[in-house]
Z-matrix of the N, CA and C atoms (Angstrom, degrees):
N
C 1 1.439
C 2 1.527 1 109.31
N 3 1.300 2 116.45 1 135.14
C 4 1.465 3 120.82 2 179.72
C 5 1.522 4 109.69 3 -91.48
N 6 1.289 5 114.56 4 133.94
C 7 1.469 6 120.72 5 176.83
C 8 1.525 7 107.07 6 -134.89
N 9 1.310 8 117.52 7 162.39
C 10 1.466 9 118.69 8 176.85
C 11 1.529 10 112.06 9 -54.98
N 12 1.309 11 116.11 10 -39.00
C 13 1.470 12 119.63 11 -179.62
C 14 1.523 13 110.95 12 -65.38
N 15 1.335 14 117.33 13 -42.62
C 16 1.463 15 119.07 14 -179.68
C 17 1.528 16 111.70 15 -68.26
N 18 1.318 17 117.44 16 -30.59
C 19 1.460 18 120.99 17 179.92
C 20 1.524 19 112.61 18 -68.74
N 21 1.309 20 116.87 19 -37.88
C 22 1.471 21 119.56 20 -177.23
C 23 1.521 22 112.29 21 -99.26
N 24 1.316 23 116.91 22 -12.17
C 25 1.452 24 119.51 23 178.89
C 26 1.513 25 113.84 24 73.37
N 27 1.301 26 116.75 25 20.32
C 28 1.461 27 120.18 26 -177.92
C 29 1.511 28 112.79 27 -83.77
N 30 1.285 29 114.48 28 158.46
C 31 1.453 30 120.73 29 172.73
C 32 1.523 31 106.97 30 -150.05
N 33 1.320 32 116.47 31 151.58
C 34 1.464 33 118.65 32 -178.53
C 35 1.528 34 111.35 33 -62.80
N 36 1.305 35 115.12 34 144.70
C 37 1.465 36 120.00 35 174.24
C 38 1.525 37 108.54 36 -70.76
N 39 1.294 38 115.73 37 168.58
C 40 1.465 39 120.68 38 -178.20
C 41 1.524 40 111.35 39 -61.42
N 42 1.317 41 114.60 40 140.57
C 43 1.460 42 120.93 41 177.63
C 44 1.524 43 109.98 42 -70.12
N 45 1.302 44 115.50 43 154.87
C 46 1.464 45 121.94 44 172.98
C 47 1.524 46 107.16 45 -132.37
N 48 1.304 47 117.21 46 179.58
C 49 1.465 48 120.36 47 -176.98
C 50 1.519 49 111.17 48 -119.95
N 51 1.340 50 114.09 49 146.31
C 52 1.458 51 121.68 50 166.63
C 53 1.525 52 105.54 51 -125.89
N 54 1.309 53 117.14 52 166.72
C 55 1.461 54 119.06 53 174.49
C 56 1.520 55 109.11 54 -115.84
N 57 1.313 56 115.51 55 144.01
C 58 1.456 57 122.39 56 174.32
C 59 1.507 58 107.72 57 -126.90
N 60 1.315 59 116.20 58 115.05
C 61 1.466 60 122.31 59 -176.92
C 62 1.524 61 110.78 60 49.10
N 63 1.330 62 116.17 61 40.88
C 64 1.453 63 122.08 62 176.82
C 65 1.517 64 115.39 63 86.51
N 66 1.316 65 117.75 64 -6.01
C 67 1.466 66 122.44 65 -178.88
C 68 1.529 67 109.25 66 -97.30
N 69 1.325 68 117.49 67 126.74
C 70 1.459 69 120.60 68 -179.64
C 71 1.521 70 110.39 69 -77.74
N 72 1.347 71 115.03 70 131.78
C 73 1.462 72 121.36 71 -179.41
C 74 1.526 73 109.80 72 -126.50
N 75 1.337 74 117.50 73 141.35
C 76 1.461 75 119.84 74 176.50
C 77 1.527 76 110.90 75 -77.78
N 78 1.319 77 116.14 76 142.88
C 79 1.465 78 122.29 77 178.81
C 80 1.519 79 108.99 78 -137.83
N 81 1.320 80 115.56 79 147.09
C 82 1.453 81 121.34 80 175.04
C 83 1.517 82 109.62 81 -103.92
N 84 1.322 83 118.38 82 147.30
C 85 1.461 84 120.24 83 177.32
C 86 1.530 85 110.13 84 -54.04
N 87 1.328 86 115.53 85 135.00
C 88 1.452 87 121.17 86 179.63
C 89 1.514 88 114.41 87 93.87
N 90 1.315 89 117.78 88 -13.52
C 91 1.460 90 119.20 89 178.02
C 92 1.517 91 110.32 90 -75.02
N 93 1.326 92 115.55 91 144.53
C 94 1.460 93 120.14 92 172.47
C 95 1.521 94 108.20 93 -80.53
N 96 1.326 95 115.77 94 163.75
C 97 1.464 96 120.18 95 176.20
C 98 1.529 97 109.15 96 -58.45
N 99 1.335 98 117.84 97 -41.32
C 100 1.469 99 120.84 98 179.34
C 101 1.530 100 110.96 99 -60.09
N 102 1.332 101 117.89 100 -42.65
C 103 1.464 102 121.28 101 -179.92
C 104 1.523 103 110.97 102 -62.63
N 105 1.319 104 117.10 103 -40.18
C 106 1.469 105 120.64 104 178.11
C 107 1.527 106 109.79 105 -63.71
N 108 1.329 107 116.46 106 -44.51
C 109 1.464 108 120.01 107 -179.48
C 110 1.526 109 110.84 108 -65.16
N 111 1.331 110 117.33 109 -45.09
C 112 1.467 111 120.22 110 176.59
C 113 1.518 112 110.97 111 -57.37
N 114 1.333 113 116.07 112 -45.27
C 115 1.461 114 121.15 113 -179.32
C 116 1.521 115 113.07 114 -59.71
N 117 1.315 116 115.99 115 -27.05
C 118 1.469 117 121.08 116 179.07
C 119 1.528 118 111.69 117 -91.58
N 120 1.344 119 116.40 118 3.64
C 121 1.463 120 119.86 119 179.57
C 122 1.508 121 114.17 120 82.40
N 123 1.320 122 117.18 121 12.55
C 124 1.474 123 121.14 122 -179.86
C 125 1.528 124 107.79 123 -93.99
N 126 1.321 125 117.09 124 117.23
C 127 1.455 126 121.37 125 -174.53
C 128 1.526 127 114.29 126 -107.22
N 129 1.319 128 117.76 127 -14.63
C 130 1.462 129 121.64 128 179.03
C 131 1.518 130 108.76 129 -133.53
N 132 1.340 131 116.59 130 134.41
C 133 1.469 132 120.08 131 -177.55
C 134 1.513 133 112.76 132 -144.91
N 135 1.303 134 117.97 133 18.47
C 136 1.456 135 120.98 134 169.82
C 137 1.508 136 108.38 135 -152.59
N 138 1.338 137 115.54 136 163.56
C 139 1.457 138 120.56 137 174.39
C 140 1.526 139 108.13 138 -121.62
N 141 1.330 140 114.93 139 152.74
C 142 1.460 141 119.75 140 -178.99
C 143 1.520 142 111.11 141 -72.98
N 144 1.333 143 115.23 142 157.58
C 145 1.468 144 120.75 143 -179.49
C 146 1.514 145 111.91 144 -61.17
N 147 1.321 146 116.22 145 -42.51
C 148 1.463 147 120.26 146 -179.62
C 149 1.517 148 108.57 147 -113.26
N 150 1.289 149 115.92 148 121.81
C 151 1.457 150 121.03 149 177.40
C 152 1.515 151 115.35 150 96.64
N 153 1.324 152 118.24 151 -19.51
C 154 1.461 153 120.70 152 177.26
C 155 1.518 154 114.83 153 66.48
N 156 1.345 155 117.76 154 28.54
C 157 1.466 156 120.72 155 179.38
C 158 1.527 157 110.53 156 -70.07
N 159 1.335 158 117.30 157 141.05
C 160 1.478 159 120.10 158 -179.70
C 161 1.524 160 111.64 159 -71.10
N 162 1.309 161 116.09 160 144.73
C 163 1.466 162 122.96 161 177.68
C 164 1.517 163 109.13 162 -140.32
N 165 1.324 164 115.17 163 153.94
C 166 1.455 165 123.23 164 175.66
C 167 1.513 166 107.34 165 -144.41
N 168 1.314 167 117.23 166 -143.28
C 169 1.465 168 120.31 167 178.73
C 170 1.524 169 109.52 168 -77.97
N 171 1.314 170 116.10 169 139.79
C 172 1.458 171 121.57 170 176.41
C 173 1.529 172 109.61 171 -121.19
N 174 1.340 173 116.29 172 -62.64
C 175 1.468 174 118.67 173 -176.93
C 176 1.528 175 112.22 174 -88.85
N 177 1.321 176 117.32 175 -32.11
C 178 1.458 177 120.78 176 179.79
C 179 1.519 178 115.25 177 75.93
N 180 1.344 179 117.96 178 5.68
C 181 1.465 180 120.41 179 -178.77
C 182 1.524 181 112.95 180 -128.14
N 183 1.333 182 117.80 181 11.90
C 184 1.454 183 120.81 182 174.77
C 185 1.510 184 115.92 183 84.03
N 186 1.329 185 118.05 184 15.65
C 187 1.460 186 120.31 185 -178.59
C 188 1.518 187 114.20 186 -95.73
N 189 1.328 188 118.01 187 -28.19
C 190 1.466 189 119.74 188 -167.51
C 191 1.525 190 115.54 189 -100.69
N 192 1.291 191 120.42 190 -19.26
C 193 1.466 192 124.52 191 -179.78
C 194 1.517 193 114.38 192 67.88
N 195 1.325 194 119.24 193 14.27
C 196 1.457 195 120.36 194 177.63
C 197 1.522 196 112.43 195 -73.99
N 198 1.326 197 118.03 196 -21.13
C 199 1.466 198 121.15 197 -171.96
C 200 1.533 199 113.62 198 -97.77
N 201 1.313 200 117.89 199 24.83
C 202 1.465 201 120.61 200 -176.78
C 203 1.526 202 112.07 201 -62.03
N 204 1.332 203 115.38 202 136.95
C 205 1.461 204 123.03 203 175.71
C 206 1.523 205 108.35 204 -138.65
N 207 1.306 206 115.61 205 170.00
C 208 1.458 207 121.53 206 171.95
C 209 1.522 208 107.02 207 -103.69
N 210 1.326 209 116.36 208 123.22
C 211 1.463 210 121.96 209 -178.88
C 212 1.521 211 108.46 210 -117.70
N 213 1.330 212 116.12 211 119.81
C 214 1.469 213 122.24 212 -179.92
C 215 1.527 214 111.33 213 52.59
N 216 1.343 215 116.02 214 41.81
C 217 1.458 216 121.58 215 177.32
C 218 1.522 217 114.75 216 82.55
N 219 1.308 218 117.43 217 -1.78
C 220 1.473 219 122.08 218 -178.28
C 221 1.533 220 109.53 219 -101.37
N 222 1.339 221 118.43 220 109.93
C 223 1.462 222 120.68 221 -176.66
C 224 1.526 223 112.30 222 -76.08
N 225 1.331 224 114.47 223 170.82
C 226 1.469 225 123.65 224 173.44
C 227 1.519 226 114.10 225 62.95
N 228 1.324 227 116.88 226 37.25
C 229 1.454 228 121.93 227 175.73
C 230 1.529 229 108.36 228 -95.02
N 231 1.317 230 118.19 229 131.83
C 232 1.464 231 121.59 230 179.57
C 233 1.523 232 109.00 231 -79.05
N 234 1.334 233 115.59 232 110.39
C 235 1.467 234 122.12 233 -175.29
C 236 1.518 235 112.44 234 -59.58
N 237 1.328 236 117.96 235 -27.33
C 238 1.470 237 119.81 236 -178.78
C 239 1.527 238 112.00 237 -76.11
N 240 1.324 239 117.79 238 -15.38
C 241 1.469 240 121.45 239 -178.65
C 242 1.523 241 114.10 240 -109.28
N 243 1.322 242 117.81 241 -23.23
C 244 1.466 243 121.65 242 -175.22
C 245 1.526 244 109.87 243 -82.50
N 246 1.338 245 117.08 244 122.25
C 247 1.465 246 118.46 245 176.56
C 248 1.527 247 110.78 246 -69.45
N 249 1.315 248 116.24 247 140.86
C 250 1.470 249 121.71 248 176.79
C 251 1.515 250 107.82 249 -78.56
N 252 1.317 251 115.99 250 117.22
C 253 1.473 252 120.79 251 -178.92
C 254 1.527 253 109.75 252 -108.63
N 255 1.321 254 116.81 253 150.62
C 256 1.467 255 119.75 254 -178.40
C 257 1.533 256 111.35 255 -52.80
N 258 1.320 257 114.49 256 130.63
C 259 1.451 258 120.30 257 176.80
C 260 1.516 259 115.68 258 83.39
N 261 1.331 260 118.86 259 -0.65
C 262 1.463 261 120.56 260 178.99
C 263 1.518 262 110.33 261 -58.09
N 264 1.331 263 115.11 262 141.91
C 265 1.452 264 121.87 263 174.41
C 266 1.525 265 107.43 264 -111.61
N 267 1.319 266 115.41 265 111.95
C 268 1.462 267 122.22 266 -177.87
C 269 1.517 268 107.36 267 -109.82
N 270 1.338 269 116.06 268 134.82
C 271 1.456 270 119.98 269 178.19
C 272 1.518 271 110.69 270 -130.76
N 273 1.325 272 114.09 271 153.46
C 274 1.457 273 121.24 272 175.06
C 275 1.515 274 108.63 273 -57.46
N 276 1.321 275 115.56 274 137.22
C 277 1.458 276 119.88 275 177.60
C 278 1.520 277 108.85 276 -102.71
N 279 1.317 278 115.79 277 125.64
C 280 1.457 279 121.01 278 178.00
C 281 1.518 280 109.13 279 -104.72
N 282 1.336 281 116.08 280 125.65
C 283 1.463 282 120.57 281 179.91
C 284 1.502 283 112.38 282 60.64
N 285 1.334 284 116.32 283 -126.96
C 286 1.461 285 121.05 284 -177.10
C 287 1.514 286 113.11 285 -79.51
N 288 1.333 287 116.97 286 -13.29
C 289 1.464 288 119.86 287 -178.35
C 290 1.516 289 112.18 288 79.72
N 291 1.299 290 117.13 289 9.05
C 292 1.461 291 121.36 290 -177.86
C 293 1.529 292 110.14 291 -127.26
N 294 1.318 293 115.82 292 63.98
C 295 1.464 294 121.47 293 -176.94
C 296 1.516 295 111.99 294 -57.15
N 297 1.328 296 116.87 295 -32.33
C 298 1.465 297 119.97 296 -177.63
C 299 1.530 298 111.98 297 -67.58
N 300 1.344 299 117.50 298 -16.08
C 301 1.465 300 121.03 299 179.48
C 302 1.526 301 112.65 300 -98.03
N 303 1.343 302 116.82 301 -2.74
C 304 1.463 303 120.10 302 -177.68
C 305 1.517 304 110.62 303 -63.66
N 306 1.319 305 114.74 304 145.19
C 307 1.474 306 120.92 305 179.79
C 308 1.492 307 110.19 306 -104.86
């Protein structure tokens, strides 16, 4: 049977790991942080500023900002656009992601 993969002879590169809230997750090169989280069954990874409602990916193209996460200590990263790199530490973002600036 012919498939796109058989035609080009490609195969996925070796998986690597990222962590999400301390949990190790497998990731493939080229996957976004959102794709890794979806693949692990995680659908929400931030809370809203007011009310603390759960949010995850909505548009998937970086327009809506619903998928914000903290990556390697850097808040407000759009999970649908950020590539998952080996050893990345991703954490749930609560509110603005800048607790140190809260009044």
